[in-house]
N, C-alpha and C positions, 0 to 999 in steps of 0.2 A: 618780441621779448618780453617775458614776465619780469616784473621788478620784484626782487626779493629782498629781505632784511640783511643778507651778506654782501649786497653790492655797495660799492663806495658812492658817496654823494657825488663826487666828481663824474664817475662813469655814468650815472644816471642823468645828470643834468647835461652832460656833454652830448649824450645820445639823443636826449629829449629837451631841447632848451626851453620849450614852452612849460616845462614843469617847474621852472624856476620860481614862478609866482606862487606856487603852491608851497614851496619851501618857505618862502618869505612869509606868506600869510600864516603859516604855522609856527613862526617865531624864529626861523633859521635866517635872521637878518645879515649875518656875517658872510652869507654866501654872495653878497653883492661886493665884498671886498676882493679884488683880483689876486691879491697876494695870498689870503687865507684859502681862496678858492683853489688855486694851483699848488698849494701846500697841504694844509690840514685836510681839505675835502678829498684829496688823493687817497688818503689812508683811513679816514673814519667811515664805518659802515652806517647804513641808514638805521640799523638797530641802535647802535651806539650813540648816534646823533640824538635819536628819540629819547634815550634814556637821559642824556644830558639836559634836554630842554623839557623832559617830563610830558612828551607827546605820546599819545595812544599809538603804539606801533601798527596794531592790526588796522585800525581806521585809517591811518596815514598811508599804509600800503594800498588799501583799497582805493583811495583817493587818487594816488599815483597811477595805479593800472587803470582806473576808470578814465583818467585823463588820456592816457595812452590810447586805450581804445576809441575815445571820442576823436582822437587826431587822425583816424584813419586806418588803424590796423584791423577793423571789422571783426572785432571780438564778437562772441555770440551774445553776450549780454547787451552789446550796444545795438545789435539787430533786434534783440527781443524787446528792447526799450521802445522800438518804433510801433510795436503792436500791443502795448500795455500801458495802463495809466498808474504809475507810481510815483511817490515822492523819493527822489534819488537820495537825499540826505538821510531819510529814514531807512532806505534799504542799506545804505552804507553802515548804519548803527547795527542793523540786524546782522549784516555780514561779519561785522567786527566781533560781535557777541559770539557767533558760531566759530570764528577763527579762534577766540580765546577758548571756547570749550574744546576744539580739537587739541589746542595746546595744553590742556589739563587745568585751566584756571578753575578757581574755586567756585562751585556752583551757586553758593549763596550770594557771592558778589555778582555773578552773572544774572542771578534772578532779580537783583535790584536794578541792574542796568536794563533788563528786559522790561520790568515794571515801569520804569521811566518813559518808555515809548509805546507801551501796551495801550489799546489793543493792536495786534499785528494782523494784517489782512492776508488772505491766502495767496494773492498775487504778489505782495511785498515779499513774503517768505520765499515764493518760488524764484522771483527775480533775484533775491539776495543768494540763494543757492547758486544761480548761474554765475553771479559776480564772483563768488568764492572760487568756483571751478575755473573761471577764466583768470583769477590770480594765481592758478597753479596748484590748488589743492587736488590731490588724486582722488578718483572716484572711490577708492577702496575705503577712504575716510568716511565718506557718506554711508557706503554700504555697511561698515561695521559699527557706526555710531549714530546712525539716523534715528533710532528710537530714543536716544538720550537727547538728541536735539529737539525732537518733537515733543518730549516731555516738557522741556523748557519753555515752549512756546504753546503748550496745549491749551491753557486757559483762553487764548485767543482764538486758536484754530477750531477748537470744538464748537464755538459759537457760529462758525460758518455755515451758512444755509444755501442751498441751491435754489434757483428760481423755479417756478412752476413751468414745467416744459411740456410740450404736446406728446401724446403717446407715439412712439415710433421714432422719436428724436434719439439720436445715438446715446446721449448722457442719461436720458430717461430709461432706456433699455439697460444701460450698465447698472443703474441704480436698482431696477427692478431684479436684476440678477444678484446684486450684492445682498438684498433682503434674503434672498434664498440660501445665499452661501453663509450668511449669519445665522440662519435658522439651523443649518447643519452642523456649524461649529458649536452652536448652542446644545445640540443633541449629543455631540462628541463630549463636551464638557460635562453634561449631565451623567453620561456614562461612566467617565473617568472618576466622577465624584462618588461613585458607588464603591462599597468595600471590596467587591469582587466584580470588575467590569465584565460584561458580556463580550467576549472577544469576537464571537459571530456577528454580533450587532455592530461592533466596531468596525469590523472588516466590511460589512455592507455599507456603513456610513462613508468609509474612505473610499470605496469603490465608486460611490455616487460622487464624492468630493473631487475625485480625480477630473472630472468635467470642468472644474474651474479652470483648467488649462485653456478651454474654448474662449472664456472671458478675457484671459491674459493675451491670447494670440490676436484677438480683435483689437486690443489696445496697442500691441507691438506692431501689427502691420497696417492699421488704419490710422489711429489717432497720432501715434508717436512721429510718423513721417511728416504730418502737417506741422507739428510743434517744432520739429528739427529745422524745417525751412524758415521758421521765424525765430531762430537763435535759441530755442529752449530745448536743450538736449539732454537735461538730467534725467527725464523719464526714460530715455533710451539707454543711458549709460549706467544708471544706478537702479532704477525700478525694475528693469529686465532682469538684472542679476538677482534681485529679491524675489521675482516670479520663479526664477530657476530654483532658488532655495525652497520655496514652497512645493514646487513640482517634485523635486527630489525627496522632500520630507514625505509628501503622500505617497510617493512609490516605495520608499523604504518602509513605511508603516504597514503598507499593504503586504510587502514581501515578509516582513517580521511576523506579522499575524498569521500568514499563510503557513509559515514554517514553525510556528509555536514559539517564537522568540519574544516572549512577553516582556522581559526586562529591557531588551533593546528597544522594543516598541514604546515602553513608557518613558525612556530617556528622550525619545524624539518628541513626546507630548509635552516636555518641559518647555519647548519653544514654538512648536507648529500651530497650534490654535492661535497663539498670539501673533505669529507671523501673517496667517491668513486675515484674521481680524484687524490687524494693523494696516494691511494693504487696503481694506475697505476705508479705513479712516483716511489714509493718505490720498486715496482716490477722491472721495467726496468732500474732504476739507481742504485739499490743496490742489490736486491735478485737475479735477473737473471744472472747479470755479475759475481757475487760471486759464484753461483751454476755452471756456466759454467767452471770457474776454478777448482772447487772442484770435480766435477763428470767427468768421463771418458766416452768415446763414448759408450762403452758397457752398462753403466748404463743408459745413455740417451736412448739407443735402447730398454732396458728393460721397462723403463718408457713409451716409445712409444708403445710397445707391449701390455702393460696392460691398455692402454687407451681404448681398446675395451670394458673394463667393465663399462665405464663412458660415460658422454655425454658432448657435447660442446655448448658454448652459442653463439648465433648470427652469426655463420658461418657453412658451411657444413663440413661434414666429410673430414678431410685433406687427401690428397693423397700424396704418395711418402715417401721416407725415412722409409723403413719397420723397425720394431723392431725385436728383437731376436725371433726366432722360438723355439730354444733350450734353455730355460732360466736357466737351471742348469745341470752342469755336475760333480757336487760334489759328493763324496761318501756318501749316505744316508743309509748304511747298518743298519738294526735294527730299522729304522724309517718308519713310514707310509708317503710316499709322496702323499699328497692329492692334489686336484685341486687348492686350494688356500692357501697352508701352508704345513708345515712338522712338525709332531708330534712324539715323541717317543710312543711306544706301551703303556707305563704306563700313559702318558698324555692322549692319545686317550681313554683308558679305563676309566679314571678319568672323562673325559668329558662326555662321555655317561652315566656313572652312576650318574652324577649330573643333568642330564636333568629333568626338571620339569613335565615330561610326559613319558609315556611308549612307546617304539617302538619296533617293530618286523619286520624282513625282510624275506620274502619267495622268493626263486629264481624262474627262468623261468620254472623249472620242479615242481613247487608247493611244495618245501621241505623247512622247517624252516632252515635258516642258521644263523640267529642271533637274539638276544633280548638284551635289556640294563638291566643291573643289578641294576636297581633304588632301592633304600631302601624301598620304600613304593608303590610298584607296585599295581595297582588297581586289577589285576587279577594275582595270583602267577605263576611263571614259574620255571620250573626244567631244568637243563642242559640236561636231557635225551631227551628233546624235539628237540634238534638240529639233523637235518637230517630227522626228521619225516615228512611224508605227511601232509600237513596242514589240509586236511579233517578229519584227526584223532584227530585233536586238538580242535575241536568244537563239542558241542552236535549235536546229529543227526538232530534236528529240524532246525539247522542254516546252515547245510552243503551245501544245495542247494543255499542258498543266497551267501555263501562265493565263491562257485565255478562259480556262475554267474558273481561276480565282477571279479575274475581272468580271465575267459574266455573273458569278455568284454575288460579288459585291454590288454590281449594277441592278440586279434585280432584288436586292435586299435579303437574300437568304443567308448571307454571311457578312461578318465585319473584319475577320482577322484570319490569317493563315500563317503558319510558321514551319520553318525546316531547320535542322541543323545536321552538319556534317563535318568530317576532318578531311582537310585538303593540305598537302604539304606540311603535315604535322602541326596544322593550326586548326583549332575548333571554331568553326564559324557557325553563327546564329543568324537566321534570316527570317524577317517578319513582313508581312504585307498587312496594311490596314486600309479599310475603306474610309475615305474622306467625304464627309457629307456636311451640308450646310445646317443652318439652325432649324430649318424645316425639314431636315432629313433627306433632301435631294442629293443624289450621288453627284460628287464633284471629280472624282478621280481616285487613284490608289497611291499610297506612299509605301515605298520599299525602304526598310532599315536593315542593314547589314552590318554585323559586329563580329570583329575578331575577339572572342570571348576566352582565348586560351589562357591568359593571365588571371582572368577574373575566376575561372574554375579552379585555380590553384589556392585561392585565398581561404584561410581558416581562421577560427577564433574571431578576434576583433582588434581593430586599431583605432583608440579615440584620441591619441595624442599625435601631434604633428611629427612626422619623421621624414627626412629627405632621402632615406635609403631606398634603394630600387630593389 
């Protein structure tokens, strides 16, 4: 439970007795009087109690919620604290300033509070963000007001420097890409500064900038998961939304330029270059320094190793600082260790049985080795088929075609064959794929059969959730 300003003192202390000491230390000594506790405390809220004692409400709520997290509620900030070196009292003060900012407090007074604790480090700022989130502040607050918050702390954050990192280190690669991103936004600003911007050049620049998505995707799919495991989920819940804002801005800019909508294009430029450059600042002054503190070398090497699955933007394939070759030495007995994940046998069977199509696998010796037990298979199968030669699983008139497909796959002439037909008013799509190992050796054939009747009826688009069938 998150403790809020509207809760009564009685409710909070009754549910979390260990918080009584914090109330006493903060000046609420009357809480020790049983009569007052069972009468006044039942009707007075945390907010009103703080007003009576002239106690900073934001800071007091943070202290209470931190104490709740420390007592075993396993809040994310409590987990994050295990992987980062910060002074909790300073972080509480930073969080209190941000709380007040969200509440509309006077910027001049907040500036004085900030100056009393400056300089603020990247990891302190990041940890305070997580504290505030754990206290119940919605992500939308950060998304809408993050620029204002950073402006308040900017004089500290802009002095953050990243350490020298070897070429090929994931952060080094991100920084190299950022330099190219800033170069492109600089050219955009240069063109916008002209009396009559060259729309063709602007279109070319934004078509190039579209690849910033590759930079964002690597963060979202590689870096963010490691930070989430250690309690820091603000990049996932807030920064990802800001990525989407940039992606949409670039997409809309391109479309407006292609259709000659200059006015609409210029409206987007009121914020888009700032958003792109602001993301670079957030990365290099907050995200990356914090991530370098939280992740160890083995984790960074694993991220580096997994980069092979993704792409880079504006730079060539990085060289040096190789990733881990053996990514896992843990005991996975009883689990299926797959190329991109680990599943229990129960999970694996459940996944196969819920696929919206039928699959069958025939090995290199043309024997059936597997089929998924989907509840509505197009053609029924029996477990007795396992181990059977595939030529005996088809009607005689189809055997020649089946064997031609398998032989073509086996000798490397083909990798795919497909058919479609209408049967009992259902449109069926059937595909065969050659299955080969990493060296290209033939391992067997995968048959995928789908009832595509309903798919063929789809028109237009659906981008919002709807439970209608």
